[in-house]
N, C-alpha and C positions, 0 to 999 in steps of 0.2 A: 637236444642239441641248442647251444645258444646262439640265435640268429646274428648276421653278420651287421656290423654297424653300419652305418652310413658314413662316407664320406663327408666331412664338412669343407672340404677346400684344402687340407693339409697337404701339399705336395712335397714329394720326396726326389731328390737329386739322383741322376744317374751316376756311375762310376762304380771302381770296384767294390764299394759297400754300400751299393744304393739307399741301404734304410738308413744308414746313420747321421745323413745331412738333414735339417729341417730346414724349409725354405721361410722367408719372412712371413709374421704371421697376415692372415687375410682382412684384418682390419685396416691394413695400412694400404693406400692406395699405391698402384706400380708407378705413379711420378714421382713421390715420396721416397719408394725403396730407390729408385734409381739415383736420388739426388744421394740418399744414405751411401748406397754402393759405391759413390763418387768418391767418399770418404779413404776406402779402402784402398790403397794404392796398391799395383800389382808387386812392388818389391816388399809387400808386406806379404804377401801371399807367397812370394818366395821363400821368404825369412822363416815362416812359421814350417815350410817344408824342409828345409835344411834343418832347423833348431829340431824338428820332430824325427828325421831319420836318424840324428846324431844321438839323442834320447833312447831312442830304442838299439841301437848299436850298442851303446853304453848297459842298456838291462840286459840283451842277450849275452854279452860277454861277462855280465857280472861287476861290471868296474864301479856302480855305484855303490857296492858294498864297501869299500874299502878306499875311497877316494874323497879328500877333503870338498866340500862345498865351494865353489868360486864365490868371490864377493859379489853380491847383490848391486845389480846397476839400477839407476833410477832414484828418484827422491820417496817413493812410497806414494806420492801424489794423488796416484789414479783414485786409491781408495777412499780417500777424502774428496777427490770429486763424485765418486758414486756416492757416496752418503749425501753429499749435496743437492744431489739429482734431484729431489724432490722439492728443492725449492725453486725450481725451473718451471715453466709451463711444462704442462702434460705430453704437449708436442716433442718437446726438447727430450724429454724422458724418454718416451718411445722410442725416439730415433737411436739415441743412444745406447737403450736396451738391445735394438734390431742389430745394431753395427757390432755389439757385444756377442748376440746369439751367431750371427753369420763367421766371427773370428773363431769363436768355439766349436762351430759345428766343423769348420774348415779344418780345424787343429785335429779334432776327433776322427773327423775321416782319414786324414793322412796318418796319423797315429796307429789306428785299427786297423787299417788295410794292408798293415804288416805281417808278414807270413807266421811270425812267431806269438801274434797276439791270438786271444779268441775270438772265433767269427760265431760263436753262438753258446748258449747256456750248456750243451751237450757235448761242448770240448773242455769245458771247465772241470777242474779235479771235482772229488766227490765232496772233499770240504768247502771250496769256494760256492761250488753249486746249490750246497746247503745252506749257506750263509746269505747269499741273492737271493733264494727263493723265500727263505724266512721273514728278508727286508721288504717283499713285493706285496703289497693291499691292492687287493681286487672288488670293485664294483660292477656287478654283470648286469644291473639296472641301467647304467649309464656308460657301462663299456670301456671304462679305464682301467690301466695300472698305474698303482705309482709306487715309487721306491722311496722306502722312509729314510732320512738320514738326521739319526739323533743330534741335538744342538743345532739344527736346520728348521725350526719352526714345525718340527714334525707332530708335534702334541697337537697344535691349532689344525693340521691337516687330516689327523686323526678323529677329531671333534667333526670336522667337515663329513668326513666319509659315514660316521655314526648318522648323523641328521640327514644323509642322503638316502641312507637304510630304513630309517625310522626308529632308528635302536634310540637315536636323543630328539629332545623335540627340540633343541636351540642352540646351535654354538654358543650362545650368551649363557649357558646354564651352568650357576657356580657349583660346581661337584669336581672331585678329585678324578682325574683322568686314570680311567683302566686303559694299559695300552695293549691289551691280547682281547679283552671281551669284545661281543659284537663286530668283530672283525674278520675278514674273510683274507686267510693267506695264501700266495699261491704255492705254499710248501704242503698245503694241504690236499691239492688237487693230482689227479692223476696225468700222467705224461702227455696223452693225447690231449687234455685238457688245459694244460699247461701250454701246448705247441699252440692250440688255436687261439687263446688269449693273447699269445705273445706275437701272432700273427695279424690278429684284427682289431684288439683294444687301443685306444688312444695310451701311449705312456710318457710318464712324464716323471721327472725327480727334481731335488732342488738342491744348489751346493751354496759353499760358503768360503771364506778366506781360511784356507786351513789353520794358521798360528792362531787367527781368531776364534775358528771353533774349537780348538785346542783349550785354549785358554778358558772359554767358557766352559767347558766340561771340567775342568780342572777347579775352577772356583765355585762352580753349583756342587758336584761330587764331591769333594773334601770338605768343602767350606759350609755344607748345610745337610748332606745326605747322612745321615748316620752307619746305614748299611755299608758306605761304600768307603767309610773311613773304619769301619771294622775289617770290611772283607780286604780292600787293598790297601788304605793307608798304615796299618799297624805292619803290613806286609814290607812296604816300602820303606817306612822309619827303620825297621828293624836291619834290612838288608842294605840301606845305603847311608845311614847317619851312624856315624862313626861312635863305639861304645855303647849302642843300643841293640845290639843283636840278641842278647838274652833277657832284655829289659822287660819283665812284666808288667810293668806299668803303663807302656804304651798304648794312647788311646786313638791313635792317627786323625787326630783332626787338627793338627800343626804341620801335616806335609807341604816343604817349600815346594815350589815350582822347578826348581833346580832339582830336587829329589825326583819328583816325578816325571822328568825329562829323562833324566837317568834310568827309571823303570823302564820307560817307552823304548830305550835304545837296546835293552835287552830282551824284549818282546818279540814276538813273531808276529808279523802284521795281519796275517790269517787268522790268527788265534788270540788277540786283542779283544778287549770290551767294545760294544758297538759305541759307544760315545766318544772313543778316542781311535777307533779304526778308521783306515783311510776311505775317505767316500770311494775311490776307486774299487777296492775290496768290498765294501757294503753292495754296490748296484750295477759294476761290470758292465761299464758304458760299451765297451766291445763286443761285448757278447749280449747284450740286449739294444737294440736300435732304439733309442728314444726320441720319441716325437718333438718333446719340449725338455729344456735343460734350464729350470727358474734359478735365479738368483737371490738370494738373501738379501743384498743389497737392494735388487730391487722386487723386494716381498710384497708389496701391495699391489704394483701394478701386475706383476709376473701372476699371483696369487687370482686377479681376477680375469687375465686371461684364461686362464685354466678353467675357471668355471663357464666361461662364456663359451667355451671350447666342447666342453663335456655337456653344454647344454644344462647346466643345473638349474634348478628352479629359482625365480626371481626374489624368494625370501631367505635364500642360502648365503650368505657374505662369507669371508675370512673374517676371523674373529681378530680384534684387537689386543695388542700385547697385553698383560697381565699387569695392574698396577705393581706389583711386587717386584717385575722383572728386571733385573742389574744388565744395562747392554755394557758391553766390550767395547769402549769408546777407543778412539785412535790413540789418543793419550794414554790408555791404562794399557793397550797392548804394545804402545811403544816402552813404558815404563818396565815390564815384566820382559820381553826381549832384548834390551838393552842392559839389563841387571843380570841377565843368562850369561854364565861363562859362555864366550863364543865357539870355543871348542866342542862345546855339548850341542849350540846351535847349528854348527855345520855337520855334526854328525846326525843329529837329527831328520834335516830338510831333506837328506836322499829317500827316507822312510814316505814321504810324502810328495816327492816330486812328481807322480803322475796327477795328483790335485793341482797342484801350481799349473803343471803344464798343459792338462789336457782342458782346463776349465779357464786357463788365460789369466791366474793371478802371479802378478809379478812377486819375485823372491823376496822376503823382506830386508829393508835396508838397516842393517846395525855397524855402521862404521863406525870408528869411534867420532867422526866430524859429526854425522847425523845424530849419534847418540848426546853429544854433548849438547844439542837444543833441544 
């Protein structure tokens, strides 16, 4: 039997679902936490509760399947602020990250406490549970579970896991990542072993702005990976490009973003490819009480926190981005979303609405005035 892990100061708040709310990191002193908390007015909490309740009502009644997404509010400056955070002092970044964590935790607690939401992995459907367990990686030596999300630095996290298990000498070794070998998946364990680890291990995941993650998957898989072009690209072009239904010369290497979105609209979210499946369906944050949900926008700082929290050896660090990596900039995302027929975007957003709402990302602003600039 795996020994119980020690508690390293991570406390959970009480409530309807006590396991779903994470307190501030222990590295921040209580005085700074109190000052940070003052930034969150009580009206914000009220609005989160009201908005989450309305969202759940719409989900329960199936209203999102047929509704047009309302025009987004705001200027989208919050994402720009997050990306610029590293230019400020580390203290400012840490406080901003703590505020984001608190808002996110309160939102998840409110949404997941609803009776129609799953409260454990055993209340999920067989397909949902299979997807979840196949995306949670286990490390028994350091007592943690990591739910990996494609296009949210999961390859680098897998490198870290392989170094911690001794399968890889260093995270900086220049080799092609094998995403299956030398990794232990929760799906390979027995039910009682799964229950034990879910109860006693430190559990974390990382999220990313939904449309940015989607665009990253599109550019990578259809612009660079021949196997995806052949498996998905050919089908997409034949299905959604006029006059190509029986075209045998289609190679699938020129799928447009609009064609990709049309394909997603016809897909069942629970059967999507993992690279564009919503994060909610991959990691089920209502069924699993994650101790920490990091952000791609705060990747360096949040990854460092996780490594400290699991007490990784000092020689283990989170890898730097590869030189060939092509980031999705604010301008690139703006271009693709504004070039997309707005009817398609309005139909697409409901499929990812839980990723936007649970992880506190604003809906994209694609109003005519905003796109003009």
